[in-house]
N, C-alpha and C positions, 0 to 999 in steps of 0.2 A: 625470501619470499615464502609464504605459506605453501607447503606441499599440497595441502588440501585444496587450494584454489589455483594452483599453478597452471593447470591445463585449461585451454579455452572451454572445453566441455564442462569441466567442474565449475569454472567461473560462471558460465551461463546457467548451469543448474542452480548454483547459489543465488544468482540474481533472480531467477524465476521463483525459487522458494521464498526468498525474502519479499518479493513483490506480492506474492499471494498472502503470506502471513501478515505483512504490514497492511494490506488491504482489509483483511479481516479485523485486525486491531483497530483500524481507522473507523470502520463501520460500528464496531462495538463502542468506541469512544463517543461517537456521535449519539448513539442510542443512550448511553449513560448520561451524557450532558443534557439531552432533552428530558429524560426522566427526572434528573435532579432539579430541573427547572419546572417540574410539574406538568410537562407537556408530553404528549404521546409521540412515540417514534413511529409515525405513520406517514403515508404519502410517498412521493418520489425520493430517490436517493439525493440527499442535500449536498454532497461533495462535488467538487469541480476538478477538471483536469489540471488547472493551475495549482490547486492544492496538492494534487498528486505529484506534480513536478517538484513542488517545494518539499514534499515528504521524501522524495528520492534524494534531493540534495541534503536534507537534514539527517536522514537515517542511513541510507545505503552508501552514499558518497563518503560520509564520515566513517562508516564502518570499514570500507575498503582502505581509506587512508590510514586508519589505525592498524590495519594489517599489513601496511606497506605495499599495497597493490595499486595498480594504475586506477585513476578515477574513471568514472563512467564516461563514455563518449556521448556526444550529442544524440547519436542514433540509439545507443543503449538507453539513455535517459528517456527518450520518447517512448520506446517500447516498454520499459519498466513502468513508467507513469501510466500508460494505457492499461497495462496488465494489472497494476495495483488498483486503478479506478474500476476496472471490470470486476475484480475480485470483491472489492468493497460494495459495489452496486449489487452484485449477485447475493452477497451475504445479507445486505440490507433488505433486499426484496424477499429473501427466504425467511427473515426473522422480524420484519416490521410488524407493528400493530396494525390490525385490519381496520379499515375505515368503518365508522359507525354509519348505519343507514338511517 
């Protein structure tokens, strides 16, 4: 087991940091996608909690598995998804294109 993540506090810190960074990356990807389509990255955050849960499964759960660590619990998955969603929404709102009047 990785010593870096072996303690519950370190594991939680890792999960919190990954949720935040993945949320930021998620918002940036949405922005890049819209801009590539010739659309403005404006309005409300387009992501959903279902997408956040899928991202937890895709990125965090697989990363833990690669490190030989226990997978996320249902409770952790819910908390991480909400944290990721909140980080993405916050980043989106801080960097979105302003609506034209």
